[in-house]
C-alpha positions in Angstrom: -8.4 8.7 25.8 -6.3 8.0 22.9 -7.3 5.5 19.5 -5.0 4.0 17.1 -6.6 2.3 14.2 -3.8 0.8 12.5 -3.3 -2.1 10.1 -2.9 -4.9 12.3 -4.5 -3.9 15.5 -7.3 -1.2 17.2 -6.0 0.2 19.9 -7.2 1.8 22.7 -6.0 3.7 25.8 -6.8 5.8 28.9 -5.6 9.3 29.9 -3.8 7.5 32.7 -1.6 5.2 30.0 -2.3 2.5 32.4 -5.0 0.5 30.8 -4.3 -0.6 27.0 -7.0 -2.2 24.8 -6.2 -4.0 22.1 -8.5 -5.9 19.2 -6.9 -7.0 15.4 -8.2 -5.1 12.5 -10.3 -8.0 11.7 -13.5 -8.8 11.0 -15.2 -12.1 9.3 -18.3 -12.7 7.3 -20.3 -15.4 6.2 -19.5 -17.0 3.3 -21.0 -19.2 0.7 -19.3 -22.0 -0.9 -19.9 -21.9 -5.2 -21.6 -24.9 -6.3 -20.1 -26.8 -8.7 -20.2 -25.9 -12.3 -21.5 -22.1 -11.7 -19.5 -18.7 -11.7 -17.7 -17.7 -8.4 -20.1 -15.8 -6.6 -18.7 -12.4 -5.3 -17.2 -11.8 -2.1 -19.3 -11.0 1.2 -19.5 -7.1 2.1 -20.8 -5.1 4.8 -23.8 -4.1 4.6 -25.9 -7.2 3.2 -23.4 -10.1 5.0 -24.0 -11.7 8.0 -21.3 -10.5 10.7 -19.9 -14.1 12.0 -16.9 -12.4 14.5 -14.9 -9.4 15.0 -11.3 -8.9 16.3 -9.9 -11.8 18.2 -12.5 -14.0 17.5 -12.1 -13.3 13.8 -8.8 -14.3 14.0 -9.5 -17.2 15.5 -11.4 -18.3 12.9 -8.9 -17.4 10.3 -6.5 -19.3 12.3 -8.9 -22.3 12.2 -9.3 -21.5 8.1 -13.1 -21.9 8.3 -14.3 -22.3 5.1 -17.4 -20.9 5.7 -16.0 -17.3 6.5 -14.6 -14.5 4.4 -11.9 -12.1 6.4 -12.1 -8.0 5.6 -9.0 -6.4 7.2 -11.0 -2.6 7.5 -7.0 -1.1 7.3 -4.3 -1.2 4.3 -1.1 0.7 4.7 -2.3 3.0 7.3 -5.2 3.9 5.3 -9.4 2.4 6.3 -10.6 1.3 2.8 -13.6 -0.5 4.5 -15.3 1.9 6.9 -18.0 -0.3 7.8 -15.8 -2.8 9.1 -13.7 -0.4 10.7 -16.5 0.8 12.7 -17.5 -3.0 14.0 -14.0 -3.3 15.3 -13.9 0.6 16.8 -17.6 -1.0 18.4 -15.9 -4.5 19.7 -13.0 -2.4 21.3 -15.1 -0.1 22.8 -17.0 -2.8 24.9 -13.9 -4.2 26.3 -14.0 -1.1 28.5 -13.9 -2.1 32.2 -17.2 -0.3 34.1 -14.8 2.3 35.7 -13.5 3.9 32.8 -17.1 4.1 31.0 -17.2 7.5 31.9 -14.3 7.9 29.0 -17.3 7.5 26.7 -19.7 10.1 28.4 -21.1 12.9 25.6 -18.3 15.5 25.8 -15.3 13.5 26.0 -12.1 14.0 23.9 -9.3 12.1 22.5 -6.3 11.9 20.8 -6.4 9.6 17.4 -3.1 9.0 15.8 -3.1 8.8 12.4 0.1 7.7 9.7 1.2 11.1 8.1 1.2 10.2 4.8 -3.1 10.5 5.0 -4.6 13.1 2.8 -7.4 15.3 4.3 -9.8 12.7 2.8 -8.5 9.9 4.1 -7.9 11.3 8.2 -11.8 12.3 7.9 -12.3 8.2 7.5 -10.3 7.9 10.6 -13.0 10.2 12.8 -15.7 9.3 10.9 -14.8 5.7 12.6 -15.5 7.1 15.8 -18.6 9.0 15.4 -21.9 8.0 17.3 -19.8 7.1 20.9 -20.4 10.1 22.4 -16.7 12.0 21.5 -17.0 15.4 21.7 -13.6 16.5 20.1 -10.8 14.3 18.0 -8.0 15.7 17.9 -5.1 14.4 15.5 -1.8 13.3 16.5 1.1 12.4 13.9 1.9 8.6 14.3 5.3 9.6 14.1 5.4 12.3 17.0 3.6 10.3 19.1 5.7 7.1 18.8 8.9 8.9 19.4 6.9 10.6 22.8 5.6 7.1 23.7 9.3 5.8 23.6 10.7 8.4 25.2 13.0 9.7 22.8 14.3 13.1 24.0 13.3 15.5 21.4 13.9 18.9 23.1 18.0 19.4 22.6 19.7 20.4 19.4 21.3 16.7 18.6 19.5 14.6 16.2 17.2 11.7 16.7 16.1 8.8 14.4 13.1 6.6 15.1 12.5 3.7 12.7 8.5 2.6 13.0 7.4 -1.0 11.8 4.6 -1.5 11.9 1.9 -3.9 10.4 1.2 -2.3 7.4 3.8 0.1 7.0 7.3 1.6 7.7 8.1 5.4 8.5 11.6 6.6 9.3 11.5 9.9 11.0 14.7 12.1 12.0 14.0 15.0 14.8 16.3 17.8 15.7 15.1 20.9 18.3 11.6 19.3 18.5 11.3 19.5 15.1 10.7 16.9 12.1 13.8 17.6 9.7 13.6 14.1 7.4 11.0 11.8 6.8 10.2 9.1 4.5 7.4 6.2 4.6 6.8 3.1 2.5 3.5 1.0 2.7 5.8 -2.1 3.5 4.9 -4.0 7.2 4.5 -7.2 8.9 1.9 -8.4 6.9 4.3 -8.0 3.7 6.4 -10.8 5.8 3.4 -13.1 6.9 2.9 -12.8 2.7 6.2 -13.8 1.9 6.5 -16.4 3.9 2.7 -17.9 2.8 3.9 -17.6 -0.9 7.2 -19.4 0.1 5.8 -22.1 1.8 3.3 -23.3 -0.8 5.4 -22.8 -3.4 8.0 -25.1 -1.3 6.0 -27.3 0.4 2.4 -26.9 -1.0 1.1 -25.9 2.0 -1.7 -23.1 2.1 -1.1 -21.1 5.6 -3.7 -18.3 6.7 -2.4 -15.2 7.1 -3.1 -15.8 10.9 -0.5 -19.2 10.6 1.8 -17.3 8.7 2.4 -14.5 11.3 2.7 -17.0 13.8 5.4 -19.3 11.6 6.9 -15.4 11.8 7.2 -14.8 15.7 8.0 -18.7 16.0 10.8 -19.3 13.8 11.4 -16.0 12.0 15.0 -14.0 12.7 17.1 -12.1 10.4 20.3 -13.4 12.2 21.5 -16.8 12.8 21.2 -18.4 16.8 18.0 -16.3 17.7 15.4 -19.1 16.7 14.7 -22.7 17.0 16.5 -24.8 14.2 13.2 -26.4 12.9 9.7 -26.5 14.1 6.4 -29.1 12.7 3.7 -27.0 11.0 0.3 -28.0 10.0 -1.1 -26.3 6.9 -4.0 -27.2 4.0 -2.3 -29.1 1.8 -3.2 -27.7 -1.5 -3.8 -30.8 -3.6 -5.8 -32.2 -1.2 -7.0 -29.7 0.5 -6.9 -31.8 3.8 -4.8 -30.9 6.6 -0.6 -31.6 6.5 1.7 -31.4 8.9 5.0 -30.6 7.7 8.8 -29.6 8.7 10.3 -26.0 8.6 13.7 -25.0 9.4 15.2 -21.6 10.5 17.3 -20.9 7.7 15.1 -21.5 4.6 12.5 -18.9 6.8 15.4 -16.4 7.6 16.2 -16.0 3.9 12.6 -15.7 3.0 12.7 -12.6 5.9 16.0 -11.4 4.6 15.3 -10.8 1.3 12.1 -9.8 2.0 13.3 -6.6 4.4 15.3 -5.2 1.8 12.9 -2.1 1.4 13.8 -1.4 5.4 17.0 -0.6 4.2 16.1 1.5 1.4 13.9 3.9 3.3 16.3 4.0 6.2 19.5 5.3 3.8 16.8 7.6 2.0 16.1 9.7 5.3 19.8 9.5 6.1 21.1 11.1 3.0 18.8 13.9 3.8 20.6 14.9 6.9 22.9 17.1 7.5 26.4 16.2 8.2 26.1 17.3 11.9 22.7 15.4 11.9 24.1 12.4 10.7 27.3 12.1 13.1 24.4 12.6 16.0 22.2 9.8 14.9 25.5 7.4 14.3 26.9 7.9 17.7 23.2 7.5 19.6 21.6 5.1 17.0 18.3 4.6 16.0 15.1 3.3 17.9 13.1 0.9 16.7 9.3 0.9 17.4 5.9 -1.0 16.0 5.5 -4.5 15.5 8.4 -5.2 13.7 10.9 -4.1 16.4 10.1 -7.9 18.1 11.3 -9.4 15.1 14.6 -11.4 16.1 17.5 -10.1 14.9 16.2 -7.4 13.0 19.1 -4.4 14.9 21.6 -6.7 14.0 20.6 -7.3 10.5 20.1 -3.6 10.2 23.2 -2.7 11.7 25.0 -4.9 8.8 23.0 -3.2 6.1 23.6 0.1 7.4 26.2 0.4 9.8 24.1 2.1 12.8 23.0 1.0 15.8 19.2 0.4 16.8 17.6 -0.2 19.8 13.8 -1.2 20.0 12.1 0.3 22.2 11.1 -1.1 25.9 7.4 -1.4 24.5 7.7 -1.5 20.8 4.1 -1.9 20.0 2.3 0.4 22.5 4.8 3.5 22.1 2.2 5.1 19.5 -0.8 5.0 21.7 1.1 6.5 25.0 2.3 9.1 22.6 -1.2 9.6 22.1 -2.1 9.9 25.5 1.0 12.1 26.2 -0.3 14.6 23.6 -3.5 14.4 25.0 -2.1 15.6 28.6 -0.1 18.6 27.3 -2.9 19.5 25.8 -5.0 19.6 28.5 -1.8 21.5 30.7 -1.6 21.3 34.6 
């Protein structure tokens, strides 16, 4: 099987590549309110706090803005920052395995672990540690950039240059390949989470309404676009009034949301240009003709190809299944190492 502990979701796939499980990288802990007149209590943490929910259930609590919960995201910009919380997410994810797949977790199993290329050895060790205790015999690391390229069907075997944009929840990387080798690469601690936070900050400033991270993400998916004519013109939303603390309905139109997202996506343009400047004229010409493959959750953002083409002059082509490109590549990597 293959595992990808991402900033937004932890994903697991089996060696046939057909069964893919996904859980939000999120846990909820019990939190006490600060009594009036007293200093704020320290945020709860593991161990020592009651675990309320993990993964999907934790995201549902966040959506409801449950004031009795404190949320922890164990992965930030591709790095595991809360190992115990990540362990809980992996336990929940593996617990979703169908009965006919349980043999994958018997002692002696091997997995392909997809990790970002910018992690150092200590950080890679934290990703491995999240899988300890599940009867896995051997963990083989695979670069997420290469896995994504393989998983979206990008042909890396020829002499022509190819480019991949991986726009994830917590990080973005751009890689160029030729003859099966990585020739240029760069990354930035920027992803869909930054777009969500930019939207939440704008809504709080403009409409005096506070949105949870899940609500901001839903706003991005419902109304967000980077190019006109891609989404409905306006929607009614519900959030927490910053003055009264009660639920408030308000109207948001697509133009104001687009302005926020366009400004927030400028780092994408910069990282693409950085990698393109490293290429030989021949490779640059190949990529200009072929276009850039786009994977990751950010590939689902409406109007992204048109926005990036306006900014860079290149063609951008979202993969057929951009969310699962990395995990499918992890499965393919494991198959190749097993041989026929």
